[in-house]
C-alpha positions as CSV (number, residue, x, y, z in Angstrom):
1,M,-40.3,-56.3,-11.5
2,W,-38.2,-56.5,-14.6
3,G,-38.3,-52.7,-15.0
4,E,-37.1,-52.1,-11.5
5,M,-34.1,-54.4,-11.9
6,E,-33.3,-52.7,-15.2
7,E,-33.2,-49.3,-13.5
8,L,-31.0,-50.7,-10.7
9,T,-28.5,-52.1,-13.3
10,I,-28.4,-48.8,-15.2
11,L,-27.8,-46.9,-12.0
12,K,-25.0,-49.3,-11.1
13,I,-23.5,-48.9,-14.5
14,L,-23.7,-45.1,-14.3
15,I,-22.1,-45.0,-10.8
16,A,-19.3,-47.3,-11.9
17,A,-18.7,-45.1,-15.0
18,V,-18.6,-41.9,-12.9
19,I,-16.2,-43.5,-10.4
20,G,-14.0,-44.9,-13.2
21,F,-14.0,-41.7,-15.1
22,G,-13.2,-39.7,-11.9
23,S,-10.4,-42.1,-11.0
24,K,-8.9,-41.9,-14.5
25,I,-8.9,-38.1,-14.3
26,T,-7.3,-38.1,-10.9
27,W,-4.7,-40.7,-12.0
28,D,-3.8,-38.7,-15.1
29,W,-3.6,-35.5,-13.0
30,L,-1.2,-37.1,-10.5
31,K,0.9,-38.8,-13.1
32,G,0.8,-36.1,-15.7
33,G,3.4,-34.0,-14.0
34,R,1.0,-31.5,-12.5
35,V,1.4,-33.0,-9.0
36,N,4.1,-35.5,-8.6
37,K,5.0,-35.5,-5.0
38,S,8.1,-37.7,-5.2
39,E,9.7,-35.5,-7.8
40,Y,8.8,-32.4,-5.8
41,I,10.2,-33.8,-2.6
42,S,13.4,-35.0,-4.3
43,H,13.8,-31.6,-6.1
44,A,13.2,-29.7,-2.9
45,L,15.7,-31.9,-1.0
46,H,18.2,-31.6,-3.8
47,R,17.9,-27.8,-3.8
48,E,18.4,-27.7,0.0
49,I,21.4,-30.0,-0.2
50,C,22.9,-28.1,-3.1
51,C,22.2,-24.6,-1.7
52,L,23.3,-25.5,1.9
53,P,27.0,-24.5,1.5
54,E,26.0,-21.2,-0.1
55,V,23.5,-20.5,2.7
56,K,26.1,-21.4,5.3
57,Q,28.6,-19.0,3.7
58,D,26.0,-16.2,3.5
59,V,25.1,-16.7,7.2
60,N,28.7,-16.6,8.2
61,T,29.2,-13.5,6.2
62,L,26.2,-11.9,7.9
63,K,27.5,-12.9,11.3
64,T,30.9,-11.3,10.5
65,Q,29.3,-8.1,9.2
66,T,27.0,-7.9,12.2
67,A,29.9,-8.3,14.6
68,A,31.8,-5.6,12.8
69,H,28.8,-3.2,12.9
70,E,28.3,-3.9,16.6
71,K,32.0,-3.2,17.3
72,R,31.8,0.1,15.4
73,L,28.6,1.0,17.3
74,D,30.4,0.4,20.6
75,E,33.4,2.5,19.5
76,S,31.0,5.2,18.4
77,R,29.3,5.2,21.8
78,V,32.6,5.6,23.5
79,E,33.5,8.5,21.1
80,F,30.2,10.2,21.8
81,K,30.7,10.0,25.5
82,E,34.2,11.6,25.1
83,L,32.7,14.3,22.9
84,R,30.1,15.1,25.5
85,K,32.7,15.4,28.2
86,D,34.8,17.6,25.9
87,I,31.8,19.8,25.1
88,S,30.9,20.1,28.8
89,G,34.5,21.1,29.5
90,I,34.4,23.7,26.7
91,N,31.1,25.1,28.1
92,R,32.6,25.4,31.5
93,S,35.6,27.2,30.1
94,L,33.4,29.6,28.1
95,A,31.4,30.3,31.2
96,S,34.5,31.1,33.2
97,I,35.9,33.3,30.4
98,E,32.5,35.1,30.2
99,S,32.5,35.8,33.9
100,T,36.1,37.0,33.7
101,L,35.2,39.4,30.8
102,K,32.2,40.6,32.7
103,S,34.3,41.3,35.8
104,F,36.8,43.3,33.6
105,A,34.0,45.2,32.0
106,N,32.5,46.1,35.4
107,R,35.9,47.3,36.7
108,S,36.5,49.5,33.7
109,A,33.1,51.0,33.8
């Protein structure tokens, strides 16, 4: 009976030692700077607040540039339509000149 109680006491001491040692390691790990959530959150929040004006300025710059590019694309589309019309007109003129030259060639032959 005494031996059985001794084993139970030793087992309890070992379990308490493992839990205590594990808790100490976890506590040191959390407080040792490896993972300090409050510092991380405050640093991330600080970075967001500090960088927010720069990000807003960059976004506004991108919006302005995008609007300018879209305007140039629209202007280019209009210019291409006009060029197509001009090329079609030139092709019609060349076709009429060709037919006129052929008719002159046929008359002189």
